[in-house]
KOLKOLMAR-408801 format. One line per 2 residues: their letters; for each residue z, y, x of N, C-alpha, C. Coordinates in steps of 0.2 Angstrom, whole numbers, plus 5000, padded with zeros to 4 digits. Example, Ala and Ser with C-alpha at 12.3 -4.5 7.8 and 13.67 -1.06 7.14 Angstrom:
2
AS> 5039:4972:5066:5039:4978:5062:5039:4984:5066 | 5035:4989:5064:5036:4995:5068:5039:5000:5064
END
This chain:
336
MV> 5000:4994:5004:5000:5000:5000:5000:5006:5004 | 4995:5011:5004:4995:5017:5008:4999:5022:5005
DL> 5003:5025:5009:5008:5031:5008:5003:5037:5008 | 5001:5039:5002:4996:5044:5002:4998:5051:5005
KK> 5005:5053:5004:5007:5059:5008:5006:5058:5015 | 5009:5053:5018:5008:5052:5025:5001:5051:5027
NV> 4997:5049:5023:4990:5048:5025:4986:5055:5025 | 4988:5059:5020:4986:5066:5020:4988:5070:5027
LR> 4994:5069:5029:4997:5072:5035:4993:5070:5041 | 4991:5063:5041:4987:5060:5046:4981:5064:5047
AF> 4978:5065:5041:4971:5068:5041:4972:5076:5043 | 4977:5079:5041:4978:5086:5044:4979:5086:5051
AN> 4982:5081:5054:4984:5081:5061:4978:5078:5065 | 4972:5077:5062:4966:5074:5065:4967:5067:5068
EE> 4971:5063:5064:4971:5056:5066:4967:5052:5061 | 4967:5045:5063:4963:5041:5059:4967:5040:5052
EE> 4963:5039:5047:4966:5038:5040:4964:5031:5037 | 4969:5029:5034:4968:5022:5030:4963:5024:5024
KV> 4965:5029:5020:4961:5032:5015:4959:5039:5016 | 4953:5041:5015:4951:5048:5016:4954:5052:5010
PV> 4958:5058:5011:4961:5062:5006:4955:5066:5002 | 4957:5067:4996:4952:5071:4992:4956:5076:4988
SF> 4953:5082:4987:4956:5087:4982:4951:5092:4981 | 4951:5094:4974:4947:5099:4972:4952:5105:4968
WR> 4949:5111:4967:4953:5116:4964:4948:5120:4960 | 4952:5123:4954:4948:5127:4950:4952:5133:4947
HF> 4949:5138:4944:4953:5143:4940:4955:5141:4933 | 4960:5143:4931:4962:5142:4924:4962:5148:4919
AK> 4962:5154:4922:4962:5160:4918:4954:5161:4917 | 4953:5164:4911:4946:5166:4910:4943:5170:4916
SE> 4947:5175:4918:4945:5179:4924:4950:5179:4929 | 4949:5177:4935:4954:5177:4940:4956:5184:4942
FT> 4952:5189:4940:4953:5196:4942:4958:5199:4937 | 4960:5196:4932:4965:5198:4927:4971:5200:4931
DA> 4974:5206:4930:4980:5208:4934:4986:5206:4930 | 4990:5202:4933:4997:5200:4931:5001:5205:4929
AT> 5000:5211:4932:5005:5217:4931:5004:5219:4924 | 4998:5219:4921:4997:5221:4914:4996:5215:4909
HP> 4994:5209:4912:4994:5203:4908:4998:5198:4911 | 5005:5198:4910:5009:5193:4913:5008:5186:4910
EI> 5005:5185:4904:5003:5179:4902:4999:5174:4906 | 4995:5178:4911:4991:5174:4915:4995:5169:4920
VD> 5001:5171:4921:5005:5167:4925:5006:5160:4922 | 5008:5160:4916:5009:5153:4912:5003:5150:4912
IN> 4997:5153:4911:4991:5150:4910:4989:5146:4917 | 4991:5150:4922:4990:5147:4929:4994:5141:4930
VK> 5000:5141:4929:5005:5135:4930:5004:5130:4925 | 5003:5131:4919:5002:5125:4914:4995:5122:4915
GH> 4990:5126:4917:4983:5123:4919:4984:5119:4925 | 4987:5121:4930:4988:5117:4936:4992:5110:4934
ES> 4997:5111:4930:5001:5105:4929:4997:5100:4925 | 4993:5102:4920:4989:5097:4916:4983:5094:4921
YI> 4980:5098:4925:4975:5096:4930:4978:5091:4935 | 4984:5092:4937:4987:5087:4942:4988:5081:4939
KK> 4991:5081:4933:4992:5074:4929:4986:5071:4928 | 4981:5074:4926:4974:5071:4924:4970:5068:4930
VS> 4970:5072:4935:4965:5071:4941:4969:5067:4947 | 4975:5069:4948:4979:5066:4953:4976:5067:4960
PD> 4974:5073:4962:4972:5075:4969:4977:5073:4974 | 4975:5072:4980:4979:5069:4985:4984:5075:4988
FI> 4982:5081:4987:4986:5087:4989:4984:5092:4984 | 4988:5098:4984:4986:5103:4979:4985:5110:4983
KF> 4979:5113:4981:4978:5119:4983:4978:5124:4977 | 4984:5128:4977:4985:5132:4971:4981:5138:4971
MT> 4979:5140:4965:4976:5146:4964:4981:5152:4962 | 4979:5158:4964:4983:5164:4963:4981:5169:4958
DG> 4977:5166:4952:4975:5170:4947:4980:5175:4945 | 4978:5181:4944:4983:5186:4942:4985:5191:4947
YF> 4984:5188:4954:4986:5192:4960:4981:5193:4965 | 4975:5193:4962:4969:5195:4966:4969:5202:4967
IY> 4972:5206:4962:4972:5213:4962:4978:5215:4966 | 4977:5219:4972:4982:5221:4976:4984:5228:4974
PF> 4990:5230:4974:4993:5237:4972:4992:5242:4978 | 4987:5246:4978:4986:5250:4983:4991:5256:4982
LN> 4997:5256:4986:5002:5260:4985:5000:5267:4988 | 5001:5272:4984:5000:5279:4986:4992:5281:4986
VK> 4988:5277:4983:4981:5278:4983:4979:5280:4976 | 4975:5285:4975:4973:5287:4968:4966:5285:4967
DV> 4962:5284:4972:4955:5282:4970:4953:5277:4976 | 4953:5271:4975:4952:5266:4980:4945:5266:4983
RQ> 4940:5269:4979:4933:5269:4982:4932:5275:4986 | 4937:5280:4987:4936:5286:4991:4940:5285:4998
LT> 4937:5285:5003:4941:5284:5010:4946:5289:5011 | 4945:5296:5008:4950:5301:5009:4956:5299:5005
SL> 4956:5295:5000:4961:5293:4996:4965:5287:4999 | 4960:5282:5001:4963:5276:5004:4967:5278:5011
EH> 4966:5283:5014:4969:5285:5020:4977:5287:5019 | 4978:5287:5012:4985:5288:5010:4989:5282:5009
LK> 4986:5276:5010:4989:5270:5008:4995:5269:5012 | 5000:5266:5009:5007:5264:5012:5008:5257:5010
SL> 5011:5254:5015:5013:5247:5015:5018:5246:5009 | 5018:5240:5006:5022:5239:5000:5029:5238:5002
PK> 5035:5240:4999:5041:5238:5001:5042:5231:4999 | 5047:5228:5003:5048:5221:5003:5051:5218:4996
DH> 5053:5223:4992:5056:5221:4985:5051:5223:4980 | 5044:5224:4982:5039:5226:4977:5038:5220:4972
SW> 5036:5221:4966:5035:5216:4961:5029:5211:4963 | 5024:5214:4967:5019:5209:4969:5021:5204:4974
FK> 5026:5205:4978:5029:5199:4982:5034:5195:4977 | 5038:5198:4974:5043:5195:4970:5040:5190:4965
EQ> 5035:5193:4961:5032:5188:4956:5028:5183:4959 | 5025:5184:4965:5022:5178:4968:5026:5173:4971
AS> 5032:5175:4973:5038:5171:4975:5039:5166:4969 | 5040:5169:4963:5042:5165:4957:5036:5161:4956
LA> 5030:5163:4956:5024:5159:4955:5024:5153:4959 | 5025:5154:4966:5025:5149:4971:5030:5143:4969
KR> 5036:5146:4968:5042:5141:4966:5040:5137:4960 | 5037:5139:4955:5035:5136:4949:5029:5131:4951
QV> 5025:5133:4955:5019:5128:4957:5022:5123:4961 | 5026:5124:4966:5029:5118:4970:5033:5113:4965
KI> 5036:5116:4960:5040:5111:4956:5035:5106:4952 | 5029:5108:4951:5024:5104:4947:5020:5100:4952
AN> 5021:5101:4958:5017:5097:4963:5019:5090:4964 | 5025:5088:4962:5027:5081:4963:5028:5079:4970
DQ> 5030:5083:4974:5031:5082:4981:5025:5081:4985 | 5019:5083:4982:5013:5083:4986:5013:5089:4991
FT> 5008:5088:4996:5007:5094:5000:5004:5100:4996 | 5007:5106:4997:5004:5112:4994:5001:5117:4998
FY> 4996:5120:4996:4993:5126:4999:4993:5132:4994 | 4994:5138:4997:4994:5144:4993:4988:5148:4996
TI> 4984:5151:4991:4979:5155:4994:4981:5162:4996 | 4979:5164:5002:4979:5171:5004:4972:5173:5006
FS> 4970:5179:5003:4964:5181:5005:4964:5186:5011 | 4959:5187:5015:4958:5191:5020:4959:5199:5018
PL> 4962:5203:5022:4962:5210:5020:4955:5213:5018 | 4950:5211:5021:4943:5213:5020:4941:5211:5013
TI> 4943:5205:5011:4941:5203:5004:4945:5206:4999 | 4952:5207:5000:4956:5211:4996:4953:5218:4994
LK> 4951:5222:5000:4949:5228:4999:4942:5228:4995 | 4938:5224:4997:4931:5223:4994:4931:5222:4987
WA> 4936:5218:4985:4936:5216:4977:4939:5222:4973 | 4942:5227:4977:4945:5232:4973:4940:5238:4972
LI> 4934:5237:4975:4929:5242:4975:4924:5242:4969 | 4925:5237:4964:4920:5236:4959:4925:5234:4952
DH> 4921:5235:4947:4924:5233:4940:4921:5226:4939 | 4925:5221:4940:4923:5214:4940:4920:5212:4933
AK> 4921:5216:4928:4919:5214:4921:4912:5217:4920 | 4910:5222:4924:4903:5225:4923:4899:5225:4929
EP> 4901:5224:4936:4898:5225:4942:4897:5219:4946 | 4892:5218:4949:4891:5212:4953:4895:5212:4960
LT> 4897:5206:4963:4900:5206:4969:4896:5209:4975 | 4890:5209:4974:4886:5212:4980:4887:5220:4980
LA> 4888:5223:4975:4890:5230:4975:4896:5231:4979 | 4901:5227:4978:4907:5227:4982:4906:5227:4989
DK> 4901:5223:4992:4900:5223:4999:4896:5229:5001 | 4892:5232:4997:4889:5238:4999:4894:5244:4999
RF> 4898:5244:4994:4903:5250:4994:4908:5249:5000 | 4910:5243:5002:4914:5242:5008:4910:5244:5014
AD> 4904:5242:5015:4900:5245:5021:4899:5252:5021 | 4899:5255:5015:4899:5263:5014:4905:5266:5018
LY> 4911:5263:5016:4917:5265:5019:4917:5264:5027 | 4914:5259:5029:4914:5257:5036:4909:5262:5039
SE> 4904:5264:5036:4899:5269:5039:4902:5276:5040 | 4906:5277:5035:4909:5284:5034:4914:5285:5040
DP> 4918:5280:5041:4923:5281:5047:4926:5274:5048 | 4924:5270:5053:4926:5264:5055:4933:5264:5057
RA> 4936:5269:5061:4943:5269:5063:4947:5269:5057 | 4946:5274:5052:4950:5274:5046:4950:5268:5042
LK> 4944:5265:5042:4944:5258:5038:4948:5253:5041 | 4948:5253:5048:4952:5248:5052:4960:5249:5051
KI> 4962:5255:5050:4969:5257:5049:4971:5255:5042 | 4967:5256:5037:4968:5254:5030:4969:5246:5030
LT> 4964:5242:5033:4964:5235:5033:4970:5232:5037 | 4973:5236:5042:4979:5234:5045:4985:5234:5041
II> 4985:5240:5037:4991:5240:5032:4991:5235:5027 | 4985:5233:5024:4984:5228:5019:4986:5221:5023
GT> 4984:5220:5029:4986:5214:5033:4994:5214:5033 | 4997:5219:5035:5004:5219:5035:5007:5216:5029
DL> 5005:5218:5023:5007:5216:5017:5006:5209:5016 | 5000:5207:5018:4998:5200:5017:5002:5195:5022
KE> 5004:5198:5027:5009:5194:5032:5015:5193:5029 | 5018:5198:5025:5024:5198:5021:5023:5192:5016
LV> 5018:5193:5012:5016:5188:5007:5016:5181:5010 | 5013:5180:5016:5014:5173:5019:5021:5171:5019
KV> 5025:5175:5022:5032:5173:5023:5036:5172:5016 | 5034:5176:5011:5037:5175:5004:5035:5168:5001
VL> 5029:5166:5001:5027:5160:4998:5029:5154:5002 | 5029:5154:5008:5032:5149:5012:5039:5148:5011
NA> 5043:5153:5011:5050:5153:5009:5051:5150:5002 | 5047:5151:4998:5047:5148:4991:5046:5141:4991
GI> 5044:5138:4996:5043:5131:4996:5036:5128:4997 | 5031:5133:4997:5024:5131:4999:5024:5128:5006
DG> 5019:5123:5007:5019:5120:5013:5014:5123:5018 | 5009:5126:5016:5004:5128:5020:5000:5134:5017
IY> 4996:5137:5021:4992:5143:5018:4984:5141:5019 | 4981:5143:5013:4973:5142:5013:4971:5149:5014
YS> 4968:5151:5020:4966:5158:5021:4959:5158:5020 | 4957:5163:5015:4950:5164:5014:4947:5170:5017
TQ> 4942:5169:5020:4939:5175:5023:4931:5174:5022 | 4928:5180:5024:4920:5180:5023:4917:5186:5026
SI> 4911:5185:5028:4907:5190:5031:4906:5195:5025 | 4906:5202:5027:4904:5207:5022:4896:5206:5021
QD> 4894:5205:5015:4887:5204:5014:4882:5210:5014 | 4882:5214:5020:4878:5220:5020:4876:5220:5028
SR> 4870:5222:5029:4867:5222:5036:4871:5227:5040 | 4875:5232:5038:4879:5236:5042:4885:5233:5044
TD> 4887:5228:5041:4893:5224:5043:4892:5217:5045 | 4887:5214:5043:4885:5207:5045:4882:5207:5052
NL> 4886:5209:5057:4884:5209:5064:4890:5208:5068 | 4889:5207:5074:4894:5205:5079:4898:5211:5081
DF> 4895:5217:5081:4899:5223:5082:4905:5224:5077 | 4903:5224:5071:4908:5224:5066:4913:5218:5066
FN> 4910:5212:5067:4914:5206:5067:4920:5207:5072 | 4917:5208:5078:4922:5208:5084:4927:5214:5084
DI> 4924:5220:5082:4929:5226:5082:4934:5226:5076 | 4932:5224:5070:4936:5224:5065:4938:5218:5062
QR> 4933:5214:5059:4935:5208:5055:4939:5203:5059 | 4937:5201:5065:4941:5196:5069:4948:5199:5071
VI> 4948:5205:5073:4955:5208:5074:4960:5208:5068 | 4957:5210:5063:4961:5210:5057:4963:5203:5054
DH> 4958:5198:5054:4960:5191:5052:4965:5188:5057 | 4963:5189:5064:4968:5185:5069:4975:5188:5068
DV> 4976:5194:5066:4983:5196:5066:4987:5193:5060 | 4983:5192:5054:4986:5188:5049:4987:5180:5051
IK> 4982:5178:5054:4982:5171:5056:4988:5169:5060 | 4990:5174:5065:4995:5173:5069:5002:5172:5066
TI> 5003:5176:5060:5009:5175:5056:5009:5168:5053 | 5003:5166:5050:5002:5160:5046:5004:5154:5051
NE> 5002:5154:5057:5003:5149:5062:5010:5149:5064 | 5014:5154:5064:5021:5155:5066:5025:5152:5061
RA> 5023:5151:5055:5027:5149:5049:5025:5142:5046 | 5019:5140:5047:5017:5133:5044:5013:5129:5049
DF> 5014:5123:5049:5010:5118:5054:5003:5117:5052 | 5002:5116:5045:4995:5114:5043:4992:5119:5038
NV> 4987:5123:5040:4984:5128:5036:4976:5127:5036 | 4973:5130:5031:4966:5129:5030:4963:5136:5032
LH> 4957:5136:5036:4953:5142:5036:4947:5140:5031 | 4947:5145:5026:4941:5144:5021:4936:5150:5023
IC> 4930:5148:5025:4925:5153:5026:4921:5153:5020 | 4922:5158:5016:4919:5157:5009:4912:5159:5008
GF> 4909:5154:5005:4902:5155:5003:4900:5155:4996 | 4905:5158:4992:4905:5159:4985:4900:5164:4983
DG> 4896:5162:4977:4892:5167:4974:4886:5169:4979 | 4884:5164:4983:4878:5165:4987:4879:5168:4994
AT> 4886:5169:4995:4887:5172:5002:4886:5168:5007 | 4884:5171:5013:4882:5167:5019:4887:5169:5025
NH> 4888:5165:5030:4892:5166:5035:4889:5163:5042 | 4891:5166:5047:4889:5164:5054:4895:5159:5056
LE> 4895:5153:5055:4901:5149:5056:4903:5149:5064 | 4898:5150:5068:4899:5150:5075:4904:5156:5077
WY> 4904:5161:5073:4908:5167:5075:4915:5165:5074 | 4917:5160:5070:4924:5159:5068:4927:5153:5072
RD> 4924:5151:5077:4926:5146:5081:4933:5147:5084 | 4935:5153:5085:4941:5155:5088:4946:5157:5083
YQ> 4945:5156:5077:4950:5157:5072:4955:5151:5072 | 4961:5151:5074:4965:5145:5076:4969:5143:5070
LQ> 4966:5141:5065:4969:5137:5059:4967:5130:5060 | 4971:5126:5057:4970:5119:5059:4965:5115:5055
II> 4963:5117:5049:4958:5113:5045:4953:5118:5043 | 4947:5116:5043:4941:5120:5042:4937:5118:5036
NW> 4936:5123:5031:4933:5122:5025:4927:5128:5024 | 4921:5126:5023:4916:5130:5022:4911:5128:5018
ST> 4905:5132:5016:4900:5129:5012:4895:5125:5015 | 4895:5119:5015:4890:5115:5018:4883:5116:5015
HS> 4883:5119:5009:4877:5120:5006:4873:5126:5007 | 4877:5131:5010:4874:5138:5011:4874:5140:5019
DG> 4879:5137:5022:4880:5139:5029:4877:5135:5035 | 4873:5129:5033:4869:5126:5037:4872:5121:5042
YS> 4878:5119:5040:4882:5114:5044:4885:5108:5040 | 4883:5102:5041:4886:5096:5037:4893:5096:5040
LA> 4897:5091:5036:4904:5090:5039:4904:5088:5046 | 4900:5083:5048:4900:5081:5054:4898:5086:5059
EG> 4893:5090:5058:4891:5096:5062:4896:5101:5063 | 4900:5102:5057:4905:5107:5057:4911:5105:5061
KK> 4912:5099:5061:4918:5096:5065:4917:5097:5072 | 4910:5095:5074:4908:5096:5081:4909:5104:5083
LF> 4906:5108:5079:4906:5115:5080:4913:5118:5082 | 4918:5116:5078:4925:5118:5078:4929:5114:5083
GD> 4926:5110:5087:4930:5107:5092:4934:5101:5090 | 4931:5097:5085:4934:5091:5082:4940:5093:5078
RP> 4941:5099:5076:4946:5100:5071:4945:5096:5064 | 4951:5095:5060:4950:5092:5054:4945:5097:5049
VL> 4941:5093:5045:4937:5097:5041:4938:5095:5034 | 4936:5100:5029:4938:5099:5022:4931:5101:5018
GG> 4929:5097:5014:4924:5099:5009:4918:5094:5008 | 4912:5096:5008:4906:5091:5007:4903:5092:5001
FG> 4906:5093:4995:4902:5093:4988:4901:5100:4987 | 4895:5101:4984:4893:5108:4981:4896:5110:4975
IE> 4896:5116:4973:4900:5118:4967:4896:5121:4962 | 4889:5121:4963:4885:5124:4957:4884:5119:4952
KT> 4882:5121:4946:4880:5116:4941:4874:5112:4942 | 4870:5114:4947:4865:5109:4949:4867:5104:4954
DV> 4873:5105:4957:4875:5100:4962:4877:5093:4958 | 4878:5088:4962:4879:5081:4960:4886:5081:4957
LY> 4891:5084:4960:4898:5084:4957:4898:5086:4950 | 4894:5091:4948:4894:5094:4941:4890:5090:4937
SG> 4884:5089:4939:4878:5086:4935:4877:5079:4935 | 4879:5076:4940:4877:5069:4942:4881:5064:4937
SK> 4878:5058:4937:4881:5052:4934:4886:5049:4938 | 4890:5044:4936:4895:5041:4939:4892:5038:4946
AE> 4887:5034:4945:4884:5031:4951:4881:5036:4956 | 4879:5042:4954:4876:5047:4958:4882:5050:4962
IQ> 4887:5052:4958:4893:5055:4961:4896:5050:4966 | 4897:5044:4965:4901:5040:4969:4896:5038:4975
AA> 4890:5038:4974:4885:5037:4980:4886:5043:4985 | 4886:5049:4982:4886:5055:4986:4893:5055:4990
AK> 4898:5053:4986:4905:5053:4990:4905:5048:4995 | 4903:5042:4994:4903:5037:5000:4899:5039:5006
EL> 4893:5043:5004:4888:5045:5009:4892:5050:5014 | 4896:5055:5011:4899:5060:5014:4904:5057:5019
VN> 4908:5052:5017:4913:5048:5022:4909:5045:5027 | 4904:5041:5025:4900:5037:5030:4897:5042:5036
EV> 4895:5048:5034:4892:5052:5038:4897:5055:5043 | 4903:5057:5041:4908:5060:5045:4913:5056:5048
GK> 4915:5050:5045:4920:5046:5047:4926:5047:5044 | 4932:5044:5047:4938:5044:5044:4944:5047:5048
KG> 4942:5051:5053:4947:5054:5057:4947:5062:5056 | 4952:5064:5054:4953:5071:5052:4947:5074:5047
VI> 4947:5070:5042:4942:5071:5037:4945:5072:5030 | 4944:5077:5026:4946:5078:5019:4940:5079:5015
IG> 4939:5076:5010:4934:5077:5005:4936:5082:5000 | 4932:5087:4999:4933:5092:4993:4926:5095:4992
AD> 4926:5102:4991:4920:5105:4989:4920:5111:4993 | 4914:5115:4993:4912:5121:4996:4917:5126:4995
CT> 4919:5127:4989:4924:5132:4986:4927:5130:4980 | 4928:5134:4975:4931:5133:4969:4926:5130:4964
IQ> 4928:5124:4961:4923:5121:4957:4923:5124:4950 | 4918:5122:4946:4917:5125:4939:4923:5124:4935
RD> 4924:5129:4931:4930:5128:4926:4928:5123:4921 | 4922:5122:4919:4921:5117:4914:4918:5110:4916
IP> 4919:5109:4923:4917:5102:4925:4921:5097:4922 | 4918:5091:4920:4922:5086:4917:4927:5083:4922
YE> 4933:5082:4920:4938:5079:4925:4936:5072:4928 | 4933:5068:4923:4931:5062:4925:4926:5062:4931
HL> 4922:5067:4932:4918:5068:4938:4922:5068:4945 | 4928:5071:4944:4932:5072:4950:4936:5065:4951
IW> 4938:5062:4946:4941:5055:4947:4936:5050:4950 | 4930:5051:4948:4925:5046:4951:4924:5047:4958
AI> 4924:5054:4960:4923:5055:4967:4929:5053:4971 | 4935:5054:4968:4941:5052:4972:4941:5044:4973
EA> 4940:5041:4967:4939:5033:4968:4935:5031:4973 | 4929:5034:4973:4924:5032:4978:4926:5033:4985
VH> 4928:5039:4986:4931:5041:4993:4936:5036:4995 | 4941:5035:4991:4947:5030:4993:4944:5023:4994
SV> 4939:5021:4991:4936:5014:4992:4933:5013:4999 | 4931:5018:5002:4927:5018:5009:4932:5015:5014
END
């Protein structure tokens, strides 16, 4: 009988596994950008959704969503789209509700995890700022990238200072949720999708510095964490730029960034890798038959092996995916 939690920890430690672990994650709120400060009911939707999902699907570990807290409270800023206003940004006090409420959320999430390994999602300061630049109900994500690049073009030094302040608050959030009982951090970052920022000058001068600062705190506080290089909504990244991001497990979009699990494992110096399945409605996990999904699952394992390998998806799966599709994938991976 395989001890599944010990088996998961072996995978995270880049050791040979008896069974390859599998996990997927999804949103439960209608919009993850709903602000819990004005819609506190989203917290119960989050927790109850996860609880039902865990009981029905039985993933090998849990990556919790933070719906309701994608919206960062820009303290002392009147207009987040104006750099002159953003320059007044102040770090949040440690007793701010954004921290206290997420500590409460994390405790509730840990309670429903049934002693399974848990990850809490923390987004890069760049992502946090980018998301604040659009009305998510009316405007496309690509406009957020453009507005971010506009701020960068206006004053790179001022932008870096703003991102550093956001990073300070995210480092505090890391401490808060780990103290609440979460086991590790799922750190999500992404290249800004604009030619003015999707280059090595911006990456080396700003993004790498800002991300590495948060990652240092993550590694000081938790042994196993995930670097998620996000390819959601058609975003692309230069995976080779992220090789010195020192998080333990690497997750990226195998379907948009040009590296299979085996190729990515080699690129990142044989670190543990997570993913493999696509997340679109045209991909096999969503649209395939049982035979097709299980064949794809076995093919993923056979291609990359059983050392430091975790099967999952490129990113968040569709809200309306049939749970039986996930169960079929888990069964097939465990059978290899």
